[in-house]
N, C-alpha and C positions, 0 to 999 in steps of 0.2 A: 319319335324316338328320343329317349332321354339319355343324356350323358352329363359328365361332371362339367360344371361351369365355374370358372374362377370368380371369387368374390372380390369386387373392386374395393380396395382399402383406401382410407384417407391418407393424405400425405404425411400426417403426423404419426401414422402407424407404420410407415415404411422405415427401412433401415436408416438410422441417423435422424429420425424425426425429432421434433422439438419436445423438450420436457413439458409436462403439464403446467408448471408454474408460469410459463410464458402466456399460455392461454388465459389463466386466471388473472394475470396482471392486466392483460388487454381488456378482459371482460370487466374488471374492476374500474378501469379508466373510462369505460363506456357507460357505466351505471351512474356516474356523477353528472348532474345537471350543470353545465358550464355557465349557466346564467346565475347560479347560486354559489358554486364552488370555484375558487380561483385556480389557476394553473399550478400555483405553488402548493395548494392544499391537495390537489389530485396527485401531484408528483410525490409528496410526502406519504400519502396513503399507499401508493404503489411501492415506494421504497421500503416501507415497513413490511409489506407482504414479502418482499424479496431480500429482507435484511440478512438472513442467514443462508441464502441460496448460494450454491456453488455449481459452476459448470466447467467442463473440461473439453471444450471443442478444439479440434485439431486444425481448424482453418482460421483465417483472419479476414475481416471485411473493413475497409477504411470507412471513416465517419467524419463528416465535417458539417457543422451547424452553427449558426450565429447564436442561437439560444437553445442549446441541446437539452432534451428531456427524453424520457422513455417513449413518449408518444410519437416523436418524429423518427424513431429508429425502426429499421426493418428487422426482421427476425435474425438474419446473419449478423447484423450489427449488434443486436442485443446479446447474442451468444458470444460474440467477440468481446464485448464489454465485460460480461459477467465472468468469462474465463480469465480475462486480465485482472479483474478485481479479486478473484480468488488467489491469484499469484501475488498481488499487491499486499493482501492481508497476511500472507505468509512470508513477506519480505523477499520474494523471488521475482518481482515484476521488472520489466524493462520500460523505458519511457514510452507512453502511448501517444496518440494524437492529442492535440489540445482539447478537442471536443469530448473525448473519453475522460480526460483528466478533470474537465469541468463538471461532468456528471458525478464523478467520484467526490469532488469537493462539495457539491450541493448536498450529497448524502451526509458527509461528515458534519457540516455546519448545522444540519437538522438532527444531529445525534443519531444517525442511522448506522448501525453496525458498530457503535461504540457504547460503552457502559456509562460514561461520564463526560462532562465537558473537558476535564483534564486529558482523557484519552482522545477526545476530538482534537484538542490542541496538538497533541503529539502526532496523531495521524496526519493532520494537515501539514505539519512541519516536515514529515517524511515525504509527503507528496510534493511539496515545494522543492525539497532537495533533489527528488527524482527528476523534476522538470527543469532543472537548472539549464539556463540558456534560452528558455522561453520567457522573454521579458514581459510580454503582455499578460500571460497567465500569472507569472510570479508577482507582478505588481498588484493584481486583484487579490490573489491568494494571501499576500502579506497583510493587506487591509482586512480581509476576512479573519485572519489569525488574531489581529488586534480586536476585532469585533467580538470574537469568541470570549476574550477576556472581559470586555465591557458588558456584553449581553448576559453572560452566565455568571458574572461576579467573581471571576478568578482573582488571585492576588496581583497586586501591582508589579511584583517582581517578574511577571510573565509578559508585561508590556514590552514594546520594542526598546532597545537599549537607550536610544537618544531620548525618548519620552520619559523613561525611568530615571535617567540622569537629570533631566530637567526638574522632575518632581523632587528628587533628593536635594538639589541645589536650592530650590525654592523654600524648602522646609525651614532652614535657619532664618530666612528673611521674615517668616511669619512668627517665629518664636526665637528671637535673638538672645533672650536671657537663658535659654537652654543650650546654647552653643558657645564654645570657647572662641577666643579672638581669631585663631587660625582658620577655623571652620567658617565663621561668619565672614571673614575677609575674603575667603575663596568664593563664597556665594555672591558677595558684592561685586567682585571683579568679573565673575562669570557673566553677569548681566549688564555690566557697565560698558559704555561706549569708549571709555578711556582705560587703557591698560597701564597701571602704575609701574609694571616691570620695565617699561620703556623710559621711565623717568631717571635722570641722573641722580636726583636726591634719593630715590628709593634704593638705589644700589649702595648708597652710603649709610642709610638708616632704615632698612626694611622693617625692623621691629617697631620703630616709632610710627611709621605709616600705618602698619597693621593695627597697633594699639589705638591710635587716635581715630582711625576710620571706624573700628568696631565700637568705640565709646560713643562717637557721634551718632552712629546708626541706632544704638540702643536708646540714646537720649531722644532722638526724633521719634522712635517707636513709642516711647513712654509719653511724649508730648501729644502725639496724635490720639493715643488711647484715652488721655484725660480731656482733650479739648476738641476732638473731631469725632464724627460719626463713623467714618471708615478708618481702617488701620492704615499705617504709614505705607505699607507695601502696596496697597491698592492705588496710591497716588503716583507710584513709580512707573506703572505700566498703563497701557491703554485700557479704558473701561471695558468691562466684560459685556458682551452682547449675547442675546439668546437667538439661536438660529435653528432651523429644522434640521434634524439629523436622521439619516436612513441607515440602520444597521444592515450589514451584508449587502451593500449596494452593488447592483449588477449580478446578483446571484438569485437562484430559485430558492427562496427561504420563506417558510410559513411560520409566522409569529404566533406560537401557541400560548404565549403568556401575555397577550395584548391587553388583558383586563387588569393587570397588576399596576400598582404605583411603585416605582423603582427609581433609584438614583445611584450613580457611580462616579467617583472622583478619580481622574487619572493624575491630577496634581492639584495643589491648593488653588490654582487659578483656572482649572478646567473641570467642569462638572456636566455629566450626562444624566438626563432624567426622562422617564417614560410615564405617561398617564393616558389610560384608555386607548392604547395602541399608537399614540403619537409620541415621537421622540424629539428631544431638544438638546442642544449643546450650548452651555453658557461658558464663554471663554473670550479673551481679547481677540479682536479681529486679526487674522494672520498668525495667531499663536503668540507664545511668549517670546519676545524679541529683546534686543539690547535696549537698555533704559538710558535716555539722556540725563534724567534726573540723577541717577547713580553716577554717571560720568561727571556731572557738575560737582557732586559731593566729593569725589576723589580728586578732581582737579583743584578744588578749593583747599582740601586738606594738604595736598602737595605744595601749593603755592604759599599758604600761610605757615606751613612748617619751615619752608625755606627762609621766610622772612624772620620768623621767631628764632631760628637757629643761626642766623647770620650766614646762610649759604651764599657763596659768591655768584650764583647764577639764578637770579630771581625770575619768576614767570608771572604772567598776568592770568588770573583765574576768571572764569565766566561769572556773570552776575547770578546771584541766588537769593533766596529768602533771608530776611534778617534773622529769623529764628535759627536757621541753619548756620549762619555766620557766627552767631552767639555761641552755639553749641560747639562749633569747631574751635573757637578761641578758648573756650573753657576747657575742652579736652586737651588742647595743646599745652595750656598752662599747667594742668595737672600732670601731664606726661613729662614735661621738662623739669618740673619740681621733683618728681620721683626719680628722674634720671640723675639730677644733680646730687640728691641725697645718696643714691647708690654709688656714684663716682667718688663722693667724699670719703667713703669707707674703704676705698681701694687704693693701695699704694703700689705704684708701678715704676719700674726702672727702664729708661730708654737707653739701651746700650748702643744705639746707633749714633749717639752724640759723643762717644768717648774719644773718637779721633779729633773732633773739634776741640775738646777740652785739652787734649795733649798739645795740639798746635798752639792754642792760646797760652798754655804754660811755657812753651819754648819761646814764644815771642816776649813774654813777660820777663823770663830769665835773661834774655838778650839785652833788654833795656836796663836792667839793674846791675849789670857787670861794670866794674870800675875801669878807668883808663889803664891802671897798672895791670889789671887782669887781662885787658884786651891786648896790651903791648907784649905780654908774655914774660914780664920781669918777676912776677909773683913766684914764690918758692914752689917747687914741685910738690905735689902731695906725697905723703909718706907711702913707701912701698907696702905691699901686703904683709911683709914680715916685720914691719915696725911694731913698736909696743902699742897696746890699745890706748886710745885717747883717755885723758884724765877724766875722773868722775866729776860731775857737776855737784853743787851743794845739795841738790835733792837726791843724789845717789844715782841719777840717770846718766848715761853716756852722753858726752857732748856731741853735737852733730858734726858729721864729717865736713871738712872744708870743701867749699865749692871749687871744682877743678877750674884752672885758669883757662880762659878762652884762647883759642889759637890766635897767633899773631896775624895782624893784617898784612905783614910783610911776606907771609907764607900763604899764598892763595890756595895752595893744594890742601892745606890743613884747615882752611876756613870752614865755618859752619855752612852746610849746604842750604841753599834757599828752599823755601817751601815748594813742593812739586807743583807744576802747572796742572790745572784740571784738563784732562784729555778732551780733545774736541769730540763733540757728540757724533756717534756713529749712526749713519742712516740705515734703517732696517730694510729699505726698499731698493730695488734695482733701478737703473736709469729709466727704463720704460714705465715702471710703476710710479716713480716719483713724478715723471712727466704727466702721467694720467691724473695723479692726485692734484698737481698744481692747476691743470686745466679745469678740473672739477671745482676747485676752490674759486676759480675766476668765473665760473658759470658757463664755461665753454664745453663743446662736445669733443672729447678726446679720441673718438673713433677714427677720424681721418689721419691724425698723426700716428696713431698706433698701427694703422694699416701700412703706413710708410715704413714702420719698423718691423713689419711682418708679425705683429702681435694681435691676439684676439682680445676684444674688449672685455667679454665676460670672464675669460681666464685671468686677465690682468686685475680686474676688480676683486675677484675671489682671492688672488694672491695678496692684494693690499690688505684685505680684511684679515687674512691669516697672519700676515707679518705684523700687524698692529694689534692683534687680539691680546697679546700678553700685556701691552701697555694700557689698552682701553677696556679690556674684558668685554668687548662688544664689537659689532660690525660698525665701521665708521662710514661706509659707503652703502647706500641702499639701492639695489638693482631690481626691486620688485615691479617697477613700471617699465616703460619703453626705454627710458634712458637712466643711467646711474646718477644719483644725486648724493651730496654730502649730508649726513645726518646732522641736523642743525645743532643738536646738543653738543657735538664735538667740533664744530667749525672753529670756535675761538681757540681751542687747544691745538688744533692742527695748524692754524695760521701762525701760532706762536711757538711751534715746535722748533728746537734749535737745529735740527738736522734738515729742515725743509730746503735750505739753500746750499747744502753740502755738495750737491751735484749740479750738472748743467751750468 
């Protein structure tokens, strides 16, 4: 007896079955011989097949893998991923699990789903922003973002800000003749172990320090160009070494350009090169760091400028090459000569000494008065209504008689004595002054301040604020465990007239 028999359908034909692209992707992965093709090559071929695929699955399957690829995903996980990727490309996605984000990043760095390296850079930047808070992923992805710039030859302006800033600051050191004094000095100080801004002399003659430092650097640059094989800037930093470099480290990346000869400079001191699939990085070990040689240059400029200008606070400079000392002395001589010529053409009036001139004049007039004028017997001067004085032979009016000095018998009318100079006012409170005195003696002020119910950090900050108008700088340094007096200001503080006004 015959009757209708249901046809057994495959799972993919049931309601909600998988789209055919998933079967094709798995079939493609199975056709490659893993003894010949690497995992990264198989991943890229599968990704190219699914580059424009979109899915709209209404379910979600979690996915966690140490090295995530399509091959280790189940069908629900693949459907979850491609549904999320569809939303990500439309700008509507929510943060996925780290494993899903890693697969998306692998596609981007292999230029899957993007038309150019610039688009890949922008897409990976969006993914990093979406995964904010996932430090492990963000660290790797930011390195891959930098590798996109290097591997695909994008402009230096797309490198990380710190690396880009280093490259910009190094450029004047390689070409000092093409930079002005201000720009060159900024580059010198950026890589120097000595900051001239902390120097007392720099605060009095910053223009001189900048001009001499720039002139010395240019002279040394020219000397090395004429007498040495390597440029002067190469002697300032550690020698460059060539090390193996792996672009997109930790990612599934297929180097499709492995046969090319290629190089890329992130800065004048850092160069990446590829040859037959092998990458190398030529740079100073540990990167571009502070230079002791530049620090010695600036210290010697500061010290010798102090000596040449007669600055009252000399310093001892570190030993350096004779050629550098010669160039520093030559630059200082040229600067001081130019400065003297400029000052000779300038006429200035110092109105701050007018009071001193008036006081000196009063004392001189007091000494030349006669006894008769002092006793008060001299005739009184003519009133305002008197006739004008007779004319001198030259037609000029005779000078008015000097008024008689008040009598010594009338103390009330005597000439007042010169006013006493007011006693210096202390700008500090009692607790602040106590703290400053103890620091000058090298003692710890914390116990005494606790007795006065004062906090050490607040008191030190108040001292620096109170004395900032006089010193234009912090006189107490609290960057370490204990506050200490800044040595540049110790002598002035110990000689301050208000130091003993209290206590």
